[in-house]
C-alpha positions in Angstrom: -143.0 -46.5 -106.2 -143.0 -46.2 -102.4 -143.4 -43.0 -100.5 -139.8 -43.4 -99.2 -138.4 -43.2 -102.7 -140.3 -40.0 -103.4 -139.8 -38.3 -100.1 -136.5 -39.2 -98.4 -136.6 -37.7 -94.9 -136.2 -38.5 -91.2 -133.0 -39.8 -89.5 -130.2 -41.2 -91.6 -130.6 -45.0 -92.2 -128.5 -47.8 -93.6 -128.8 -47.5 -97.4 -129.2 -43.7 -97.4 -126.9 -41.5 -99.5 -125.2 -38.8 -97.5 -123.3 -35.8 -98.7 -120.4 -34.8 -96.4 -118.7 -31.4 -96.5 -115.2 -31.6 -95.0 -112.8 -29.1 -93.3 -111.8 -27.4 -96.6 -115.2 -27.5 -98.3 -114.5 -30.7 -100.2 -117.6 -32.9 -100.6 -117.8 -36.7 -100.3 -121.0 -38.6 -101.1 -121.3 -42.0 -99.4 -124.0 -44.7 -99.0 -124.4 -45.6 -95.3 -123.6 -49.2 -94.4 -123.3 -51.3 -91.3 -119.6 -51.1 -90.3 -118.8 -48.7 -93.1 -116.1 -46.1 -92.9 -115.0 -43.1 -94.9 -111.2 -42.9 -95.2 -109.6 -39.5 -96.1 -106.2 -37.8 -95.6 -107.9 -36.2 -92.6 -108.8 -39.4 -90.8 -111.6 -42.0 -90.6 -115.3 -41.3 -90.2 -117.4 -44.2 -89.2 -120.8 -44.5 -90.8 -122.3 -45.4 -87.4 -121.6 -41.8 -86.3 -124.2 -40.7 -88.9 -126.9 -43.4 -88.6 -129.8 -42.1 -86.6 -128.7 -38.4 -87.0 -130.8 -35.9 -88.9 -130.1 -33.9 -92.0 -127.9 -31.0 -91.2 -126.0 -32.8 -88.4 -122.2 -32.6 -87.8 -120.1 -35.7 -87.3 -116.5 -35.9 -86.1 -113.9 -38.2 -87.5 -110.9 -40.0 -85.8 -108.7 -36.9 -86.2 -111.2 -34.5 -84.8 -112.3 -33.0 -88.1 -115.9 -32.1 -88.4 -118.1 -33.0 -91.4 -121.5 -31.5 -92.2 -123.9 -34.3 -93.2 -126.8 -33.7 -95.6 -128.9 -35.8 -97.9 -127.8 -34.8 -101.5 -130.3 -32.8 -103.4 -131.4 -34.2 -106.8 -129.5 -31.4 -108.5 -126.3 -32.5 -106.6 -126.7 -36.0 -107.8 -127.4 -35.4 -111.4 -124.3 -33.1 -111.7 -122.0 -35.8 -110.4 -123.5 -39.1 -111.6 -121.9 -41.3 -114.3 -122.8 -40.0 -117.8 -123.3 -41.9 -121.0 -124.7 -38.8 -122.8 -124.8 -35.2 -121.9 -127.3 -34.4 -119.1 -130.2 -31.9 -119.0 -129.0 -29.3 -116.5 -131.1 -28.6 -113.5 -131.9 -25.1 -114.7 -133.4 -26.6 -117.9 -135.1 -29.4 -116.1 -136.9 -26.9 -113.9 -138.0 -25.0 -117.0 -139.1 -28.1 -118.8 -141.3 -29.1 -115.8 -142.8 -25.6 -115.9 -143.1 -25.0 -119.7 -144.6 -28.5 -120.3 -146.8 -28.2 -117.2 -145.8 -31.7 -115.8 -148.2 -32.5 -113.0 -148.7 -35.4 -110.5 -150.5 -38.3 -112.2 -149.5 -37.2 -115.7 -148.8 -39.7 -118.5 -145.4 -38.6 -119.9 -143.2 -39.8 -122.7 -139.6 -38.7 -123.1 -136.9 -39.4 -125.7 -134.0 -39.8 -125.5 -133.3 -40.8 -122.0 -129.6 -40.0 -122.1 -128.1 -40.5 -118.7 -131.4 -40.3 -116.8 -131.1 -36.8 -115.4 -134.4 -35.6 -116.8 -136.1 -38.9 -116.0 -135.4 -38.4 -112.3 -137.0 -34.9 -112.4 -140.0 -36.2 -114.3 -140.5 -39.2 -112.0 -140.4 -36.9 -108.9 -142.9 -34.6 -110.5 -145.5 -37.1 -111.8 -145.5 -38.9 -108.4 -146.6 -42.4 -107.7 -149.8 -42.1 -109.7 -148.2 -40.9 -112.9 -146.5 -42.9 -115.7 -143.2 -42.2 -117.5 -142.1 -44.0 -120.7 -138.6 -43.2 -121.8 -137.3 -44.0 -125.3 -133.6 -44.4 -126.0 -132.0 -45.7 -129.3 -128.7 -46.8 -127.7 -128.9 -49.7 -125.2 -125.7 -48.5 -123.4 -127.3 -45.1 -122.6 -130.4 -46.8 -121.4 -128.3 -49.0 -119.0 -126.5 -45.9 -117.6 -129.8 -44.1 -117.1 -131.5 -47.1 -115.5 -128.6 -47.5 -113.1 -128.5 -43.8 -112.2 -132.2 -43.8 -111.4 -131.9 -46.9 -109.3 -128.9 -45.4 -107.5 -130.7 -42.3 -106.5 -134.0 -43.9 -105.6 -132.7 -47.1 -104.2 -134.9 -49.2 -106.5 -136.4 -49.2 -110.0 -139.7 -47.2 -110.0 -142.7 -49.4 -111.0 -144.2 -46.5 -113.0 -141.2 -46.1 -115.3 -140.6 -48.0 -118.5 -137.4 -47.7 -120.6 -137.9 -48.7 -124.2 -134.7 -49.2 -126.3 -136.1 -48.2 -129.7 -136.8 -45.3 -132.0 -139.8 -43.3 -130.7 -140.8 -42.3 -134.3 -141.5 -46.0 -135.2 -142.4 -47.6 -131.9 -144.4 -45.0 -130.0 -147.7 -46.1 -131.7 -147.1 -49.7 -130.5 -146.3 -48.6 -127.0 -149.1 -46.2 -126.1 -152.7 -45.8 -127.2 -153.7 -42.9 -129.5 -154.6 -39.6 -127.7 -153.5 -41.1 -124.3 -150.4 -39.1 -123.5 -150.5 -35.9 -121.6 -147.0 -34.6 -122.2 -144.0 -35.5 -124.5 -140.5 -34.2 -124.0 -138.0 -34.7 -126.9 -134.3 -34.3 -126.2 -132.6 -35.4 -129.4 -130.7 -34.2 -132.5 -133.7 -34.2 -134.9 -137.0 -34.0 -132.9 -139.0 -33.1 -136.0 -138.6 -36.7 -137.1 -140.9 -37.7 -134.2 -143.5 -35.0 -134.4 -146.0 -37.0 -136.5 -145.9 -39.9 -134.0 -146.2 -37.5 -131.1 -149.2 -35.9 -132.6 -151.1 -39.2 -132.7 -150.1 -40.1 -129.1 -151.0 -36.8 -127.5 -154.4 -36.1 -126.1 -156.1 -32.8 -127.3 -154.5 -30.0 -125.3 -151.4 -32.1 -124.5 -148.0 -30.5 -124.7 -144.9 -31.4 -126.8 -141.7 -29.8 -125.7 -138.3 -30.1 -127.5 -134.9 -29.4 -126.0 -132.4 -28.5 -128.8 -128.9 -27.1 -128.8 -128.7 -24.8 -131.8 -130.7 -22.0 -133.5 -130.9 -24.0 -136.7 -132.5 -27.0 -134.9 -134.9 -24.5 -133.2 -135.9 -23.1 -136.5 -136.6 -26.4 -138.1 -138.6 -27.7 -135.2 -140.8 -24.6 -135.2 -141.4 -24.8 -139.0 -142.3 -28.5 -138.8 -144.7 -27.9 -135.9 -146.4 -25.1 -137.9 -146.5 -27.2 -141.1 -148.4 -30.0 -139.5 -151.4 -27.8 -138.7 -152.0 -30.0 -135.6 -150.4 -27.7 -133.0 -150.7 -24.2 -131.5 -148.1 -21.6 -132.5 -144.9 -22.8 -130.9 -143.2 -20.9 -128.1 -139.4 -20.8 -127.7 -137.0 -19.6 -125.0 -133.7 -20.3 -123.3 -132.7 -20.0 -119.6 -129.5 -18.5 -118.2 -128.6 -18.6 -114.5 -126.1 -16.2 -113.0 -125.0 -16.8 -109.4 -124.1 -14.0 -107.0 -121.4 -13.6 -104.4 -122.9 -12.3 -101.2 -120.5 -11.7 -98.3 -121.1 -8.6 -96.2 -120.9 -5.5 -98.4 -119.1 -7.5 -101.1 -122.2 -8.2 -103.3 -121.5 -8.9 -106.9 -122.2 -11.4 -109.8 -120.1 -14.5 -109.9 -117.3 -14.5 -112.4 -118.8 -17.5 -114.1 -122.4 -18.3 -115.0 -124.4 -21.2 -116.5 -125.4 -19.5 -119.8 -126.7 -21.2 -122.9 -127.2 -25.0 -122.7 -130.2 -25.4 -125.0 -133.4 -24.0 -126.3 -136.9 -25.1 -125.3 -139.7 -25.0 -127.8 -143.2 -26.1 -127.0 -146.7 -26.3 -128.5 -150.0 -27.8 -127.6 -152.0 -30.4 -129.6 -155.2 -29.1 -131.2 -158.4 -31.0 -131.1 -159.0 -33.4 -134.1 -160.3 -31.5 -137.2 -159.5 -28.0 -135.8 -157.8 -25.7 -138.3 -155.4 -23.3 -136.5 -155.5 -19.6 -137.2 -153.3 -18.6 -140.1 -149.9 -17.4 -139.2 -148.5 -14.7 -141.5 -145.2 -15.1 -143.3 -145.0 -18.8 -142.4 -141.8 -20.3 -143.9 -142.4 -23.1 -146.4 -141.0 -26.5 -145.6 -139.9 -26.6 -149.3 -137.4 -23.9 -148.6 -135.1 -26.5 -147.1 -133.0 -27.9 -149.8 -130.4 -30.7 -149.7 -127.7 -28.2 -149.0 -129.5 -27.2 -145.8 -129.7 -30.7 -144.4 -126.0 -30.5 -143.5 -126.8 -27.8 -141.1 -128.4 -30.4 -138.8 -125.8 -33.2 -138.9 -124.3 -34.2 -135.5 -121.0 -32.6 -136.3 -122.5 -29.3 -137.5 -124.5 -28.8 -134.3 -121.7 -29.8 -132.0 -123.0 -33.3 -131.0 -120.1 -35.3 -129.6 -119.9 -39.0 -129.8 -118.6 -40.8 -126.7 -116.1 -43.6 -127.5 -117.2 -47.1 -127.0 -114.4 -47.6 -124.4 -115.5 -44.6 -122.3 -119.2 -45.6 -122.7 -118.5 -49.1 -121.3 -116.7 -47.5 -118.4 -119.6 -45.3 -117.6 -122.0 -48.2 -117.8 -119.9 -50.2 -115.3 -119.7 -47.2 -113.0 -123.4 -46.6 -113.0 -124.2 -50.3 -112.5 -121.8 -50.6 -109.6 -123.4 -47.6 -107.9 -126.9 -49.0 -108.5 -125.8 -52.5 -107.2 -124.4 -50.8 -104.1 -127.6 -48.9 -103.5 -129.7 -52.0 -103.9 -127.5 -54.0 -101.4 -127.4 -51.2 -98.9 -131.2 -50.7 -99.2 -131.8 -54.4 -98.7 -129.4 -54.4 -95.7 -131.2 -51.4 -94.2 -134.6 -53.1 -94.7 -133.4 -56.2 -93.0 -132.0 -54.2 -90.1 -135.3 -52.3 -89.7 -137.3 -55.6 -89.7 -135.0 -57.1 -87.1 -135.3 -54.1 -84.8 -139.1 -54.2 -85.2 
């Protein structure tokens, strides 16, 4: 992965994505091209008016309307990119990076990749010296995620591998035992993968699960405890409330991003270590057949996307990635010619 992919900065260039805020606060995100134009009801804005300008510049279109130009932040991109599956919200991605202690150079495994939102945050955090392996059971979701990552970065990172397979059965064939620093599981039944994760994690490594419901949270916690291979799990959720601040009118926003999911994490113990006994530990045998229904996709609110809609999302994501690649190649050619 090149430094430009990790640290977009400097004057706008051909191939850069730019977020434009128009006269009424409406946003448009474009990819700069030679001879490109943005057509709106308020006139035409030529891309050449932006190329060479810096972040935070203002450009004027043919009708005299001004547009504020900024490179989109990663949080802006993930909230608007094509989705095959529900994304990990920025507030949760930030907590995952903190709770799992993701660091530059880390060897990280995630499952499932979904639409690639968390993959982008992880790639940015581990840097060029880290390694990310993303497992996804559905090929269509993997295609959407790959295209979204390529769209934002302009190319596929060399230190990222997407494996279309079940982590529970294929992790051992993909990574060496005790070689992984961090594992992040975003799936319906993460307890099914804990045994494989325990073998892959290095002593002291972190496993973090992102789950939607309290019943899932409970089952993950009890499974982690039952293995005897991890520290006592820690669980939390994050809620973000924005504030309206204008003069003396200072108040909470009427809407907030409340519950999206729970985070539960634990650390891998050294081989042969027996963890201290936890009082009143629930027995795994307390889960009978009647309890299994509590974790079915329908019961926990998991929504299946239709095949037709999923194919549409794949095409949208791939078109965006193709446009980013072409624009990036065009920009590289122009830079070489000017040099």
